[in-house]
N, C-alpha and C positions, 0 to 999 in steps of 0.2 A: 143170861145168854144174850149177847148183842145181835148175832146173826140168826134170824129165825129159820133160815134155810138149813141150818146145821142139824135140825131134827128131822130132815127129810130122809127117808130110807134110800140108801145108795143103790138098792136093787130095783125097787119099784117106783120110787119117787113120792110115795104117800107120806104126808106129815104125821109123825107119831104124836100121841097124846098121853101115853102112859109111861112113866119113868120106871126103869128097872133098878137103877142104883147109881151111886156116884163112881167116878173114876178119876185118877190123877196120873198124869204123864210128866216126864221131865225131858222134853226135847232140848237139844243144844241150840244156843242162840248166839248172836254176835257178841263179842267181848265188849266190856264197858271200860274204856280207857286201857290201862295196862293189865287189868285183871279180868278173869273170866266172869261170866254172868250166869247164875244158877236160876233157871227158869222152870216154874211149875205151872202146869195147866190143869185146872179143875174143870171137869166136864161130866156129862151124865150119859148113862146107858138107857136106851129106849127100847120099848117093845114095839115091833112093827104091827100096825093095826090092820093090815091087809091080810086076809085069811089065805089067799092064794099065793102070797109071797113066800118063796123058799127060805128067805132070810128072816129068822124069828126076831133077832135083836141086833142092835148096832150101837156104836158110840158116836157122839157128835164129832163132826169134822168140818173144817173150814178150808178155804183154798190155801191159806198161809200155813196151816198145820193139818195135813191129811191124816186119816186114821192110820195108826201104826208108824207114823213118821218119827224118826229120831233126830231130825234136823228141821229147823224152821226154814220157811221159804226164803226169808231175807238173808239168812246165812248162806244158803246155796247161791242165791243171786249175787251176793257180794263177792263170793269166790270167783264167779264167772266175770264180773266186772273188773276185778283186780287184774285179770289177765287181759281182758279186752281194752280197757281204758288206761290202766296204769302201766302197761308194758311189763308186768310181772310174769315170771315163768310159772307154769303149773305147779312145779315142785315147791317153789318159794311161797306161792299163795296157799298151797295145802299146808305147808309147815307153819305159816303165820296164823292160820285160822284153825289149825288142829284137825284138818280134814284129810281124806285119802285122795290120792291122785285121780282115780276114776271119777270121784264125786266132783272135783273141781273141773276136770276135763269135760264132763257132761254139762256142767253149768256154763262153761265157756262156749260150748256149741250152741246152747240156747241163747246166750247173750249175743253171740256173733250172728245168729240167724235173725235176731231182731234188727240188727243194722243192715244185714244183707237184703232183707225183704222190705225195708223201708223205701218209700219212693224217692227218687233222685231229687235233690234240691235244685232250685233254679240257679244256673251257672252262667255267668257272663264271660269269665276268663277261665279257660280250661288249661291245666298244666299236664304235659305228657313227658315222662322220663322213664328210663330203663334202669334196672338194678340187677346185679348178679346174685344168684342163690343156688347153692348146691352144685352138682356136676352134670354135665351133659351125658345122656344115656342113649345108646344105640342098640338096636336089636336086628339080627339078620333073619330075613325071610327064608324059611327052610325050603320053599319051593323054587323061588327065583334066585336066591343067594344074595339079593341086594340088601344093603343096610338101610334101616329106617330110623329116623329120629323119633325117639319115644319121649324124651324129657329134655327140654332146653334149660340151660342154666340161666338164661336171661329172661327177666320178667318185665312187662311194661305196666306202669301204674298211671292212673288217671286221677287228677287232684283238682279240687276247687281252688284255683290259684289266687283268687281275690276275696272270696267270701269265707264263711266258716263251715263249709261242707266237708272239709277234710278229704280223706281218701274216698273216691267214688267207685273205683273198680281196679282190678288187676288181672292181667292175662299172662299166660306163659308164652314166651317168645317176644321178639322185637321187630318182626317183619311187618310190612305194610298190611298184609292180610290179617295179622293178629290185631292190629289197631282197628281195621275196618270191621272185623268180626265183633269186637266189643261195641263199636258205635252202632252196628246194625241192631243191637238189642235195646237201644234207647229209643224213646218216642221221637217222631219227627219234630213235634213242637218244641221238645227239649233241645234238640240240636240247633234249631233255628234261633234260639236265644243266645247261643254262644257267638260272641263277637270277636274274641281274640283267643289264640292258642299259643301258650308259651312253651317252647321246646329248647333243647340245645341244638347244636349244628348237626342234625341228623337228616340226611337226604331221604332216608326211609320214612321217617315220621312226616317230613314235609310232603312227600308224595301221597301218603295216606290222608293227610288233612285236606289237601287239595281235592281229593276224591270224595271223602266222607263229609267234609265241612267246607264246601266251596265258597260259602259266604263269609267265612271267618278270616281274620287277618293273622298271619303267623308272626310271632314275636320271638326274637332271640336276645337273651340277656347279654349285655356287653361284657359281663364277667367271663363268659366262655371265650370271647374274642381276645381279651387281654391275657387270659390263661394260655391261649394258643401262642401268643407272642412270647410269653415267658418261657414256655417249653422250647420254642425255637432258639432263644438265647442260651438256655442251658445245653441244648444239643450242640450248638456251635462251640460252646466252651469245651465240652468233653471231646468232640471230634478234633478240634484244633490242638488240644493238649496231646491227644494220642498221636496225631500226625507229626507234630514238631518235636515233642519230647520223647516219643516212642514208648510211652507208658501212660498209666492212669494218673490223674491228679493227686498231688500230695499236699500235706499241710504246709509245706514250705513254699509252694508255688503261689505267686501273687494272684493269679486268676482263681485259684481255689479258695484263697482267703477272702476274695471279694465276691464269691458266688452268691451270697445272700444280698449284699448291697446292690449287685447288678440287677436284681429282680425288684428292688424297691422303687417306689415312685420318686422321680427327681425332686419334687417339692417336699418329700418326706426326709430328704437328706440335707443336713446342714452343709454350709460351704466348706467347712473343715473336713467333714466326712467325704464329700465329693472330691475334694482336692487330694486327700490322702489315698483314696481308691485309685484314681486315675494317674497320679504321679508314680505309683508303684507299677501300674500296668503299662504305662507308656515306655518303660525301659525294657519291655520284653519283645519289642520289634513286631514281627508278623502276628504274634498272638494278640497284641494290643490292637492292631489295626482291624483284625476280624471282629474282635469283641466290640470295639467302638462302632463299627458298621452295624452290627446286629443290635447293639444297644440303642443307636439312633433310630433304627427301624421300629423298635418297641416303643420308644418315646414318641415317635411320629404318629403311631397308631393311637396312643393315648391322647395326644393333642387333637387328633381328628375327632375322637369321641367326645372330648371335652368341649370342643367348639360346637359340635352338633347339640350337645345337651344344654349349653348355655343359650341356645336360640340364635346363634350367629347367622349372618346372611348366607343364603344358599350358595352364593358364589365363593364366599370364604370357605365354607365346608367343602365345596367341590375342589377348590384349589388345594386344601389340606389333604384331601383324598388323593388327588393327582400326585402330590409330592410323596406321599407314603408309597403308592404303587410304583412310581418311577424309581424311588430310592431302592426298593426291594428288587426291582428288575435289573438295575445297574450295579448291584452290590457284588456280583460274582459269588454269592453265597447260596448254595442250593437250598438250604433250609429256609431262607428268607422268602423264597418263591411260594412256599406252601401257605403261610398266613396271608400273603398278598392275594393269592388266588382265592382263598377261602373268603376273605373280607369282600372281595369284589363280587363273588357269587352270592353272598349272603347279605349284601348291603341293604336291600329293601327290608329284610326282616330285622336287621340291626337298627335301621332308621325308625322302624315301627316301635321298637323298644324305647328309643330316645324320645319319640313323640308321646308315648303313653305311659312309660315307666313300669309296665307290667313285666314280671319276671317269673321264672319257675323256681324261685327260692323255696316255696312250700314243698314242691316235689323233691328237691334235694334234701330238705329237712326230714321229710317222712321217710325217704330212702335211708337216711342215716339212722333213724329209729329202727327200721326194719333190720339193718345190719347189726345194730346193738342187741336187739332181741335174739337174733340168730346166734350171736356170740354167747348170750346168756343161756341159750339152750344147750351149751356145752357140746357143740359139734354135731347136732342132729342133722343128718345128711339127706333127709327126705324133704325136698322142696315142695310142700303142698301149696296148691294155688290158694291165694287169699280168699277169704270168705266172700268177698265181693266179686269174685272173678266171673261167675256164670249167673249171678242173680243180683244185679245192681238195682233192680226195681221189681215190683210184683209181676210185671208182664214179661220179664226177661227169661229167655230160654237158652240152653247151650247152643252156641253158634256152630254151624256147619262150615268149617274152613275149606272143605273140598270144593264148594261152589261159591261164586261171587256173592257177596252180601247184598241183601235187598234193602235199599234205603228209602222205601216207602213206609208210610206210617203203619206199624204192625198192629195197631188197634183196628 
């Protein structure tokens, strides 16, 4: 017997010295390769030496294999880690390991609690992003008759955008109060270490960061800026086709054929592809003029971002920015005003990304995994809050969103 504590009586704790007899158990263990592993455990029965102990005899037990256990501890733990770390569903993990659904689910709760109760790692760049999960649920107050939001389909996630901390927390909702509620559960010293916060162009998140993390610099990835220009170009194409042709686009329309090439970068198109696309579009009259104006706006924005990223003189960057804003304002295209206004309002945050290179790519990647796991759950419609939602660190407590959060050190 390797572990001497195994002969301690589980009732009174006295170490036994008299053996009652041998015993053999066959708990199920992890499979070995593609085949199962038959595990035998030979142990002894002991007489308890304490006269006042109500338990007269007992069998040896260790933490890995308690008395009466039919499964080893590592088999249970592996089932929980399959769900927690590998993104497997509970059903699939149970099927692969030959376990029942309740056993794997209980093991996952234990594995998730290990992560939820772990202290927050030191974070220099925090990523904040929202994702949709489930459906919004409202309930009517029987006394007042007013409707109250019970469950929000939007969740806000917090990610270590630069290090290896991964998902730090998640709360239901995407309002500024929801972000501040989670930040209020973190230590003041931890918040002071955050130098940058990467988000998409969300005014709600920006307002929450300025309140909860006043010393952090907000960063907006230029991916979202270019995406906004591409959406503008596609909207102009669809609206122009509907107004001039009186219908939706068809496969025979030149603008519909060029819908993908219009969104590609100019440097990614060969001269032949570029000439073929615009030679066909220029014969369409008003349609081609609007598309050309919107396309120039999109490429002007990309030129502005490219100049800023290459470290050009600030006067060159300012001139390119002025050209983009002026072109959109004089274009007579309503859709072009939106990206111009957005870029103008978010230019300090965009410039911060150009200077630092920090982005919220990790937030987007983790949200994609969350949606993938939700699909694997085959339509489970209960959007349970992430295991990190209310306990990101040992000192964290459920936040009271009815009152303003306290940003003093909770310790």
